[in-house]
N, C-alpha and C positions, 0 to 999 in steps of 0.2 A: 274180372280177369280169366273166369274159370275156363275159357275157352286157350289161353294162354297167351293172349295176344298183350305183345308188350314186355314181355319177360324177358324174352331172349336180349343178347346185345346189338347192334344197332349193325345189321348186313351192310356189306359193302359188294361191289358187281363183283359176280364170280369167273373165274376164266379158267377153271377145270375142262379139262376135254369133254365133251360128250358122251356120254358111255356109247358102246359101238367103234369108238374112236382110242381107247387106251392105248392103245399098242403105241399108239403115235404122240406121246408125250412132247412131242418138240414143238408141235405144230400148237397154236393158239386160235382158237375162235371169239375176236375181237369184239364180234357183232354182240349188241344187247340188246337184251329180249324186254319185254315188259316190266317184267317181275325185275330186273336187275336197274330199273331208276329208280330214285328217290320215291317211297310210298309204296311202288310198284308191286310187292306183296299183302298190300292192303287188304285188298279188294278178295283173290282168291289164294291167298296162302294161309290158312286156317289151319292145315295140318302139317305134319311133320315138322315145326318146330322143333320139339327135342330131337326129334332124329335127325335134325340138323347140325342140332348143338354136339351130337354125341360125333356124326361123322366130322366134325372142323371142317377141312378145308377140301374132303373128298368129296365134294358133290352133293346133289341131291339122289336119292334112291331110284334105282330104276323105276320107271312110270310115274314117276310123282314131278308136279310140279315147279320149273325152278322157282324160287324164292328167297327173300333175301330178310334178313330179324326186323321184325316192326319194332318206331322209336315207342317210345314212354310217353303216355300223352302230355307231361309235364315238362319234360325235356324236348317234345315238339315245341309248345307252347315257348319256353327260354330262346330256343335256338332262333325263333321266327322276328325275338324282339329286340336280341343281338344281333340280328342283320339289320332291324330297322337300326338301331344305335349305330350299326357300322355304315350304314348309311348315310342316314345322317352326317358320321363325322366328316367320310368321304366328300358329301356334299356341302361340308361347311368348311373344307379345306378350299375344294376348290372355289367355292363363296372367294374364300381369303384372296386365294392368287386371283383371281378376277378381280378384286376390290382391288388389292395391290396393284395389278396391270393397271386399274382403271385411273389410280391414283397418281402412278408414275406417269401415265402417261398426260393427264392434265398439269403434273406437276413439274411434264418439262414445256407446259407450253408459257410459264412462268418463269422471271428472271432468275437464275441462277440464287439460292439460297444467301449464299454469303455476299450477294453484291446487292440484295435486295434493302430496302432502305424508304420510311417516311416520306412523300413526297413533301417538297417543301411548300406548305402554305402560301397561295396569294397576299402580296401584302396588302394591309390596308392601309388609308391616308382617314386620321381624324382629321376633322377641319374645326379650327376653334375658334371663339370669337375672342375680343380683345381680353375677356378675365376667363378666360381656358373653359369657358362652359362650352359643351358639342355644340356646334351646327350643325353638324353632315358626315357622312362616314361615305366614303369612296373608295373604289377599287372593288374586286369581285366579290368579298367576301362580304361585305356591307361592316362590317367592324372587326374590333381589335381581336389578339388572342386574349382570352382570361383563364388566370391559373385555377384551379378546382380551391385551393384554398381563400379564395377573394370571394369567394360564392356563399350566399347563405345555405348551411347544410340539406333542407329541404330542396334545394333545386336541383342538386346533380339526384338527390334521392325518388326525386319523381319521374324520373327518366329509369332508375333504376324497378322502381316500384310498379311503372306499367308496358316498363318493354321487356324487361329479364330482371326477375325477382331472384332469380339463382346466382347470379351474375358473379357473387364473390367465390361462388361453391365449385362452378365448374370449370373445363379445363378450356375454355374459348368456343366448345360446340357443348350442345346441352340434351344430352341423348331424352332426357325426361323432358323437356320441351319438346321437343321433336313427336317424342310420341305423344303427349296430350294434343297436340297440333295436328296430327294424324288422323287420332281419333274425332274429334273436334271438327274436322273437314270431313270425313266419312258420316260423322251425326246428322252435318249442317247440309250435306248430298253437293260440297261444292267447295272451293276453294276459300274456308274461310278464318284461317289461320298461318303464320307462317311460324317455322321455329328458328329463325336465324336468332341469336344472341349479339347482345352491344356488340361485341368483339368483331363477329361477322359482318353485322351494318355498317363497321369501322371499316372492315376489310374492303367492303362493295364503296365504298365512299372514297377509299386513298388510292385501290388500285385496279379498279374493275370499272366497267360500263354497266346502265342502269338492265340491259339483258337479262328476260327473265327464262334460266333453262335449265337443265341439269347440270349441264357443264360447267358452267359457272356458279352456281353452289356448291359442287365440289373444290372448285379452287378458291372458292367463298370459303372455304371450311380449311382448305390447307394454312392459306393467309390467315386466319384467325389462329390456327395454332402456333404461327410462328410471331404473331403479334404477342402472344401468353406470355411465350420462352424470353420473347423480347425484352415487353414490356411491365411494370407490376399493375393492379389492376387498377389504381389510380390514375397512375399516368395514361391507361388506357381510357378510363373514361374521363379524362382531360381531354386527350385527342380527341374524342368522341363530339364532345360539347363543343367543342370549336371548330367541327368540321360538318357537323351534320345541318340538312337544308330544312330552316324554318319556314320557306315560302317569301315572296314579295323579295326577293333578291338576297332573302338574309340567308347568309351560312355563320353556324355559328352561335353559340348562347347568347351573347355578348349584343351582334349585331340585331339579333332577334328583339332581345329587350327593348333596343333604343328604336326599332323602327315600330313595335307596336307599343307597346306603351312610354318611350319618349324618357327612359330612366337607364342608367345600365345596369347590369346585371344583379351588380351586387346588391341594387336595392329592393330588388324586386319584394313583393309580399309573397305567402303562402297560394291564393287565389292565383295570383300570375303564374308563379313557379309551376302550379299545375297544367295551367294552361299552355305554356311552352311544352310542358312534360307530352300533353295531347298533341299538340301540332306535329310530331313526328311521323305520326303513322300518315298522315295525306292531309298536306300541308297547304297546297290548293284549295283544298274541300272547308277545311277545317279553320284558315285564317279566320283571324277576329276581326278585321277589317273588311272583310266578303261577307263571313255567316256568322255572326256571334251567337246565333240561339246553338249553333251545332259545336262551338268552340267551348260555349261554357258548359252545355253536356259532357262533350269529351271531359272538360276539366273534372267535371264532377266522379267520373269512372276514373280518373287519375287520384283523386282524393282520396274514393273510398280502397283503391288499391293502397295506397300509402299508410291509410290506417289498418287495413287487414294484415300487412306486412310487419307493422309497430314501428312504421317512422312516422309519425304523428300520432297526438292522441285526441281522441273521439271530440273532444270540445274543439281543439284546433278545425279538426275538420269542418264542423258545424260553423263557424263563424267564417270560414272561408268561403263556404258554399251559402251561407246568407249572403256576404258580400262578395258574388264573383266578380271577376277580370272584367274591366272593360278597354279596350285600344284607345289610348292616348287621340283627342281631336289635334286635328294641326290644321286651322283655319287655312283657306286659301292653298290645299295640297301645300304647307309647309315653305315660303318667300326663301328659307334660307336655303334650299336648294339651289336657288337662282345663285345667289354668291358661290356655292360651292362648286358650280360649274363655271364660274367665272376664276377662279383656284385653279379646278383642273386645265383649263386652257391656259394660264400661263405659269403652270408649276414647272412644264417641260425647258424654260428658261432659268430656273432655279438649279436644279439639282436634276444628276445623269439619271442614271438605271439604277434601282432601288431595289432588294430584295426581301427586305424586313419593314415590317408596320414603320411609318414616321406619323409625324402629326407635324399640322400644319397652325402656327399662330396667325389670326389674322386681326384688321383693324376695326370690324365691324363690331357694333354696342348691339348686344341683343334687346336692347331698352329700345332703342331709336330705331332698328328690325321692325320689333313689333307696330310700333307706332305706323311708321311708312306703312307697312302693311294693312292696317287697320282703316288708316284718311282712305287709303287710294280705293280699298274695295269698299270701306262703308258708303262711300260718294259714290263709286259708278252703282253701286245695289240701287243706292237711292234714287239717283240721277242720270243712269247711263243708259238706259230705254226711253227715257224724252226726251236725250240729246243724242239719239243712235249712237253712244261709244260701246264699245264693246269690250276695248283695252285699254290698258294703260302700261306708265312705266314711269319708277322713282328712282332719283341717283340722288345719295344726300355725301358731302365729302367735306372734311375739314380744308380751310384753305392751303394745307400743304402740299390735298393729294389724297391722304388717308379718306377710304370710305366708308362711311360711317354705318350707310344702310342703302341696299341695293332691291329694289324690284322688277323684275323682269315680266310681269305681265297678272295678270287679275287673278288665275289659277293655276298653282305648278301642275295639281295633277291632271290638270284639262292641255294644258299645253305649257311643253318645257321649252318652247324660244324664247330666247331672250331679249326683247324688245329693250331693255336699257344698255345694253352692249352689244347689237349686233344688228337691230334692224335700221336702218337709214329711212328718216323721211326728213321732207321740206322743214327748216325749221321756222318758215317765217317771217316773223320782224323780232323774234328774238336773237336774230343773226345782226341786224343792226346796228348794235354795239361797236362790232368791228369795225363798220363802215364809217360811224364818227369816230373813234379811237384813232383811224387812216387821216380823217380829216384835222381831228387835236394836233396827230404828230407832223402837221404840216399849216400849222399856225392857227388852225380856229380854236376857240374858247368856249365856254357855255355862255354868252351872250354874242354870240357871233349870230346874227338875221344871216336869215336863209328866206326865200318867200317859198309860200305853200301856197299854190297855185296849178291848174293843170300842166303835164310836161307830156311831151312827145321822143320818144327814141324811135327813129324808123315808121314802122307803122302800131308802135306798142308804146300805149297810154295809158300808163298807172294810175289809179285810182286811189284814196284814202279810203279809209274804211267808211266812215261815215257818208262816203261820196259830197262830202261838203270842204270847203276850203279857210283857210287861216286869214289868209295872206302873210304879211311880212312878219316872222314868229325869230325865237332865238331860240337858238341849238336846244337848250333846255328844254323850253317848252317841246320843241318837235318831237325830241324822243322822249316825252312822257308823256305828250299824245298819241305818239306812234304813226306820225304824218307821214305816209307812205313817200309824198311826191317831194319834201325834202332830203329823204335817205337815199331819193333815187337822185335830185342833183348832187348832192356830195360825192356818189358814186361815180357822175361822171368827171366832178372835178378833181376826184385823187385818181381817177382810173381803175378799173375794175379789177386790174393787177394787182394793182396794191391791197386793194379791198381783201382780194385773196389770199395775198403775199402776209397779212397781219394778222388774217385768221390761223395759217398754217402758223407763224410763231406763236401762237399763243396756244397751239397745241392741237387744231383741228388738221387730224390725218386724211379725211376720206378727200375724195378726188372733187375738186370746184371750179366749176367753169365762170370763167372769165367773161363776162357780158354784162350788159345793162339790169338783168333782172336781178344777178347775185346781193346786191344794193338790199332785195325783200325776201333773201334767203330763197331762193329756190333750187340750191344744189342740197341734195341731201346729204345727212349727218348722223350721227349716234347719240342720243340722252348725254352716253358715257363722255362726251368728245367735246359736248358742250357745256356740261356742270365743269369741265375739267377748263377748260377755256376761260369762263367765268373767276375758276379760282384765282385768276392772278390779278384780276380788280379786289378781292377780297383780299389778298395780302399785301397788296403794295406794290405789285409789277413783276413778282417771279414769277418764270412759267410754272407750269405743274403737270406734271406726268401721275396719272391718279393710280392708284397703288391698293391692294387689299393684302399683301403679304409680308409679314414682318422677318417673320425665324422658319427654318424648319429644321425641323431634329426628327433621330431615331426615336424608337421606342422605347431603348436606355436612356435617354439622353442628348448623345452625341449632335454638337452642335452641324448641321447639313450646310445650310443657308441663313443669313443676317443683313438684314436690308441695310442699305448704309443711306450715306448724305447724296442727294441726289436731285435732279431737277434739271432746266430747261436754263437755268440763270435769269438773269435782269430781262425780259421782255416787252416793258415799258415804264418808259420814265416816269420817275416820283410826280413828279407833275401835271405828267399824264392821266395817270393813276386817279390823284385827286378831283378834275376834272370832271373824267367817267365818273366817279363815283356821284361825285354831285349832281349829274345829268340823270343818270338813274333810280337815284334818289327821290328825285321826284315825282319819279312814275308812281310812287308810294304816295304822294304829298297833294298832287293835283292830275295824276295822271292816269293810267289803264289799270293800275293795281292799290290803286286808294284804300279800296275794299281788304285787304289781304295787311294792312300794319297791326304791327305787334309794337303799342305803347311800351316806350321805356327805349327801345332799341332803333339806331339807326341802318337800316335796312336799305337795300336799293337792288335794282331787276329790270325785267321786262318780259312783258307777254309776247306773244306770237301765235299767229295766225296762218294756216296754209290758203291754196286757194281751192275756192269750194268747200272751205270749210271742213277739209279735210282732216288736218294735226290741228290739236290748240297743245301751245306750251306756255310753260312759266318757271324763267329760271331767276331765283333770286337769294340774297346773301345776307347776311349779317358778315362782324367782323370775325368770328370762331366758325360758320359755317354756312356750306354752299349748296343750294337743293335746286333740283330741276323734275318740273312733271312732264309728260307726254298723255296726251290721250288721241287717242283716236280708232280706227277699225284694221284689221292687218289685209285687208284685200282694196283699202285704198277707197273706200264707199266714205261718201262723204257724209259727215256728223248735222245735224239740227241744226248750226248754228253754234255749236260747242266755238267757245274761241279762248282763249290766254286767260283773259279776265273773267269767267266766271269758273267752270271747273278746274281746270289747274289751277286756279290761285285760290280757290277753296281748300283745295286739298293741301297746297303748300302751305297756308296760315294755321290749320287743322294740327298738321304735323310738325313747324317751328315751333308752333306755341308750345307742344310740349318738351320738344325738343331742346328749347332755349330756357325755359323755365326753371327759375331757380339758378340759373346762371348770373354773372354779374357783366351787363352788357360792353358789348369789347367797340370801340369807334371805328367807322369807315376809314380805310388809309386816304387822309388827304381832304374829307369830304370838311371839313371847320373851315380851311381857304377859301374854298368856292361853294359853300353854302349859300344857299339864296335866304336875304333875310324874309322872316315870317310876313311883314306888312307889304313887302313888294311883291312876293309872290300873290297878295291878296288883293292887289292892284291891277298887278296882271289878268288877274282868274275874273275881273269885273265885265257884264253882259256886255255883250258888241250893240252895235244898233239894232234891234227889230230882233234882239234876241228870242228862242222863243221859252227860255223861261221869263223873259220880262212877260209875253205876251200870254202865258199861262197861269200870271199870277197875276194880271191887271197892271204892272209899275210899269213907270215911262223906262226905257231903253237908254243908260246912259251911252255915249259915245265910250269906245274902250281903247285906253292907251297906246300909241305905238313905239317902239323901242326905238324905231327909224322917223325920220321925219314926214316921209311919205306915210299918208294916210288914204287908207279905202276900204270899202265895206267889207265885211267879212261873213264866214259861216256861222254857226250857232260859239260861243261861248266853251268854254271849259265847265263852267255852272251847269249849262244848257244841256251840253254831254254827260254830266254826271246823272242830273236829271232823266235826260232820255235811256239812260243806262239801266237806273230804276225802273223805269217803267215797262221795260222790253226787256231786261235782261241781256241787252248786247254789251257790247264793249270789249275792245283786244285783250 
């Protein structure tokens, strides 16, 4: 400091009149020299410092350079830092003002805060079986709303641990989480993480679109702050758990637990809770029913996070890792969904618009539903390829019309088309009971005789399945053996219109063509219609309206609908019912359904096969249950000789064997009055002259007794027919 630099006070710009113009004190030269600028005296003003101090404001000495006092080095540095602080404060203020403006702008794009409200969750329809167990959920969400107190503690904690571990400490936006996410994203040179809290995710789900933009993130933060102000943390977490998307159409943890694990959320294990907690990151990619290894790997991360924050003990995590969650298997894609679809089709008839969750109680028995699905799927898996049969349907109901099981197809996951309720196919000979009923109502009885012989109607000449003719036969035998010519003759006698009217009276609603071929079931109907119509035979003559819904209630238990007594009233005279049951009972005794008999039960029914073997039917019943099966192909392609007497009958027997097991046999109405004595049945079933059975066994054929004096040769006897069926797998 020997040169005097920095000793003087800081100099300011000198406005004194230069030497030579001292007289003109009123005139100021405001021009700045180099020395007048900050630091201007540092380079050339080494001398004259003390002199300048002595002169004060008198100006520099004559001949000297104008200068200003130099700053001390320390004070110069302090001024620089001060200016930096000052600039930082100014910039910060402007940033705050800009941010406030930005927030205000985006807030203005949202509804006013005083009008903001959490949107109502779309209502869920829980469809229950007759025992109260869940069959399926319907609605946009796929599951009901659950309270956080209903859930095991580790389930909500799984979401907090993996998605937002500071959830209970932040105010809706987590600066620490955002900073961490930014750091990791920069480190990984790409967008690897987001900083959204659970509250922000909820805000996005409730109010915003899936768009990814800075504007939406700002709105998300604003709404998160509002949610935190409006609700408690537990309420926010409960809203989140009921609104977040889990993939596969499941919104909310209850829907996800049912969809993936087949159980309510309150019953999930720790391993399952971890898998659900990990799903929300990428529902489609991590869905366990689509990518189980990825779902299990993500669940392991969730368990590690839960252990890290102290939500679970190390031993609990170890057990859960050793037994990872797996999705529940659902055979055939879940046939109960066919029932659920039917419920949704008819629900509007019972309740109007509803905004809250509802529960629908149905008539379906879960055990029978499972047995029906197994019987149908197993048969098609075993023999469908051999017979070229791709699809099937089954309907089983009580004689009053209450549906106990309904299968609309082989695999719901592959095809949601409900063949039980929607597909219209030719019923073939299973339509014949309506023809016979029309004849009985006009005076015929089971012992009335008609000729089984070639018949022609215009250019149409129907033939029997066997291409053989029995001659004079009773109606009882003709229906049991499904003789086409007798059915056509009866149809002509009573008139096609009478046949149509009889079928409609029993509940057939599809359009029927009143022509000669109606007697052979050429008009298309649904399995549900046919089984419902047969219900009148099983219950003693009361018309049946099939139904599946018994009650509808709100989530709080308020009754919205209850099924009352209903039906079509009496549609068949009691005596006629007895005759029809006696004739169709013979189908199991000597006829085309003989292989389907269940010991100890009185059964009745009818096989059916449409033209070119396109459709195969069997509809049979006891006094307590009516079941019908249809098999075929959706495109109408012919099967390889699938008939009512083979695959459908086998499915029917398998299912009914389970359904009737342990029950007390119920008699068929009026059967005993018109039942054929066993010895008479045996005599009628004896071989005809030259019968195939006698030829094969090398035994002389005895003349077959005829109900009428007229005697004429006939085709193969019933025993012959049974033997042929056994050899070649034929039979209707």
